[in-house]
Phi, psi and omega in degrees: 000004181297332182264011186301327182269356183274139177288147177292158177295148177299136179297317177244105189306319179297343179267009182307318178297324177296313178302316180301326181282320187267336182304319178296344180272353183297315182293315175300327178295317177298313179300317181296318179297313179294313181300314181298316178303315180290319179302314181298316179295315179293320180298318178301319178288323181295318182296315182278337178092151182302320180299329179283332181274334186304321180302326176296321178287325177297320179295335178274358175101007179286135183280336176234074188295332179292318178297313180296319178298319179295314181297311182294325177301311183286324176298315181289313184289303181290323176298320178297318178297314180299317180292314182300317182269351181071039179246123187053041191302310183295319179297310181298314182294324178294318178299317179295316180298321178295313179301311183290330174296317178295315180299316182296303189271333181269333185242313191265341185306315181298341182277355181090188189284311190298128182289338178293341177250030182058039179274183189269001185309305185292313184289328177294315180300305184291328176293319179294318179293320177297321177297318178298320178295320178298323179288319186270330182087190186285334181085185186293333180256068181216158176292329176304312181293322181298318180275352175083019179225114177272098182263000000 
């Protein structure tokens, strides 16, 4: 583990200066991808409103589907914004990881892997990446770092 903090060697050595320039942008790119995905999902629910989304949650067996629709809407929308901008990153990513963990293991696991059959493929991927973001935080290019508080 002595080399755990060391960056890997450039795959194509003449491109080493390019790698040095873009590698620090990798984490913000991951955060932006996850955040954007969540913002879009949350925004769709926000636009139609919890009562319109609630029947889908009722069909999954939730006893208070409007409440669950409201919670998931805000976790996805505000969590996505927080992750994308790196603001309250760990808190937002943890909330998303918990939501996606429940969806993955509590709802979609019996359907198998494929997302086309409402399987866990998609939710497992985004939940795992959200968990990784919760562990690592926003990184150097985040609002958390700018304000000096890694939340």
